[in-house]
C-alpha positions as CSV (number, residue, x, y, z in Angstrom):
1,M,83.2,-64.3,-100.6
2,S,80.6,-66.0,-98.3
3,A,77.3,-67.2,-99.5
4,N,75.6,-64.5,-97.5
5,L,77.7,-61.8,-99.1
6,T,77.0,-63.2,-102.5
7,N,73.3,-63.2,-101.8
8,V,73.5,-59.6,-100.5
9,H,75.2,-58.5,-103.7
10,N,72.5,-60.3,-105.7
11,I,69.8,-58.6,-103.6
12,A,71.4,-55.2,-104.1
13,N,71.5,-55.8,-107.9
14,I,67.8,-56.8,-107.9
15,I,66.8,-53.8,-105.9
16,T,68.7,-51.5,-108.3
17,Q,66.7,-53.2,-111.2
18,E,63.5,-52.8,-109.2
19,V,64.1,-49.1,-108.7
20,E,64.7,-48.6,-112.4
21,L,61.5,-50.5,-113.3
22,M,59.4,-48.8,-110.6
23,T,60.7,-45.4,-111.8
24,S,59.4,-46.3,-115.3
25,L,56.1,-47.5,-113.8
26,V,55.6,-44.2,-111.9
27,Q,56.3,-42.2,-115.1
28,L,53.9,-44.4,-117.1
29,L,51.2,-44.0,-114.5
30,Q,51.7,-40.2,-114.7
31,N,51.3,-40.4,-118.4
32,E,48.2,-42.5,-118.0
33,E,46.8,-39.8,-115.6
34,Q,47.3,-37.1,-118.2
35,I,45.7,-39.2,-120.9
36,L,42.7,-39.7,-118.6
37,I,42.5,-36.0,-117.8
38,D,42.7,-35.2,-121.6
39,N,40.0,-37.9,-122.2
40,A,42.2,-39.5,-124.9
41,A,41.0,-43.1,-124.4
42,E,42.5,-44.2,-127.7
43,K,46.0,-43.8,-126.2
44,L,45.3,-46.1,-123.3
45,E,45.7,-49.4,-125.1
46,G,49.5,-48.9,-125.4
47,I,49.8,-47.7,-121.9
48,V,47.9,-50.7,-120.5
49,A,50.2,-53.2,-122.4
50,E,53.3,-51.4,-121.2
51,K,52.1,-51.2,-117.6
52,N,51.3,-54.9,-117.6
53,N,54.8,-55.7,-119.0
54,L,56.5,-53.6,-116.3
55,L,54.4,-55.1,-113.5
56,M,55.3,-58.7,-114.6
57,Q,59.0,-57.7,-114.6
58,I,58.6,-56.1,-111.1
59,I,56.8,-59.2,-109.7
60,A,59.5,-61.5,-111.1
61,L,62.3,-59.4,-109.5
62,E,60.4,-59.3,-106.2
63,K,60.1,-63.1,-106.2
64,N,63.8,-63.4,-107.0
65,R,64.7,-60.9,-104.2
66,N,62.6,-62.9,-101.7
67,Q,64.3,-66.1,-102.8
68,Q,67.7,-64.5,-102.3
69,L,66.7,-63.2,-98.9
70,G,65.7,-66.7,-97.9
71,Q,68.9,-68.2,-99.2
72,A,70.9,-65.7,-97.2
73,G,69.1,-66.8,-94.0
74,F,66.6,-63.9,-93.7
75,G,62.9,-63.8,-93.7
76,T,61.2,-63.1,-97.1
77,D,59.1,-60.3,-95.7
78,A,59.7,-56.7,-94.6
79,E,61.2,-57.9,-91.3
80,G,63.7,-60.0,-93.2
81,M,64.7,-57.1,-95.4
82,N,65.1,-54.9,-92.3
83,S,67.4,-57.5,-90.7
84,L,69.5,-57.6,-93.9
85,L,69.7,-53.8,-93.9
86,S,70.8,-53.7,-90.3
87,Q,73.7,-56.1,-91.0
88,F,74.7,-54.9,-94.5
89,S,73.5,-51.3,-94.7
90,S,76.9,-50.1,-96.0
91,E,76.9,-52.7,-98.9
92,L,76.4,-51.2,-102.3
93,D,74.0,-48.4,-101.2
94,I,71.5,-51.1,-100.6
95,E,69.7,-49.1,-97.9
96,A,69.4,-46.0,-100.1
97,N,68.1,-48.0,-103.0
98,W,65.6,-49.8,-100.7
99,K,64.3,-46.5,-99.4
100,S,64.0,-45.3,-103.0
101,L,62.1,-48.4,-104.0
102,L,59.7,-48.0,-101.1
103,E,59.1,-44.3,-102.0
104,L,58.5,-45.2,-105.6
105,S,56.1,-48.0,-104.7
106,A,54.1,-45.6,-102.6
107,A,54.1,-43.1,-105.4
108,A,52.9,-45.8,-107.9
109,K,50.2,-46.8,-105.5
110,E,48.9,-43.2,-105.2
111,N,49.1,-42.7,-109.0
112,N,47.2,-45.9,-109.5
113,R,44.5,-44.8,-107.0
114,T,44.2,-41.4,-108.7
115,N,43.9,-43.0,-112.1
116,G,41.2,-45.3,-110.7
117,I,39.2,-42.3,-109.5
118,L,39.6,-40.7,-112.9
119,I,38.4,-43.8,-114.7
120,N,35.4,-44.2,-112.3
121,R,34.5,-40.6,-112.9
122,Q,34.6,-41.0,-116.6
123,M,32.5,-44.2,-116.4
124,T,29.9,-42.4,-114.3
125,R,29.7,-39.6,-116.9
126,N,29.3,-42.1,-119.7
127,Q,26.6,-43.9,-117.8
128,T,24.8,-40.6,-117.1
129,A,24.9,-39.7,-120.7
130,L,23.5,-43.2,-121.7
131,N,20.8,-42.8,-119.1
132,I,19.8,-39.5,-120.5
133,L,19.7,-40.8,-124.1
134,Q,17.8,-43.9,-123.0
135,Q,15.8,-42.1,-120.4
136,N,16.2,-45.2,-118.2
137,D,13.3,-46.7,-119.9
138,Q,13.8,-48.8,-123.1
139,T,10.3,-48.0,-124.3
140,A,10.8,-44.3,-124.0
141,A,14.3,-44.3,-125.4
142,V,15.0,-41.7,-128.0
143,Y,17.3,-43.9,-130.0
144,G,17.1,-47.6,-130.7
145,A,19.9,-50.2,-130.7
146,D,20.3,-49.5,-134.4
147,G,21.0,-45.8,-133.7
148,Q,17.8,-44.7,-135.4
149,S,15.3,-42.3,-133.7
150,R,12.4,-44.1,-132.0
151,L,10.3,-41.0,-132.2
152,S,7.5,-41.4,-134.8
153,S,6.4,-38.7,-137.0
154,N,3.7,-40.8,-138.8
155,S,0.7,-39.4,-137.0
156,G,-1.3,-39.4,-140.2
157,R,-1.5,-35.6,-140.2
158,G,1.1,-33.5,-142.0
159,I,2.1,-30.0,-141.2
160,I,0.0,-27.5,-143.2
161,A,1.8,-24.4,-144.1
162,G,-0.5,-21.7,-144.8
């Protein structure tokens, strides 16, 4: 087996692993979207940790794939991958897996964009609520930092019921 073919097999295996991880990431981002829609912020902590873990694994595989591309004599960019595909497209379904990886990456990007919009929308609602409570003027705020009302009822005159 030539060094190039060994590298191609390694690249094919890496892409298969990337597809699996990217599928998990897309599912996780869809779960995150539902949590954001449901306004269940307490569930986000676990999602964020899992998402970071998946992203670190995906980045490591991408670096490994690019290293293998370089060792096989191809560029470490999209053009290099296209060159490899044109020469070895029939090897181990590498082309089909590569297309799947690109589609999953695009879906993850779109899910992430949507989630960013949902997060920004929630932050805007929260800021609007804070502005209403504070009336954008600390001296006119209804509630102080201690959570107690700033409205004074000590005018010196009581209510007389008669």
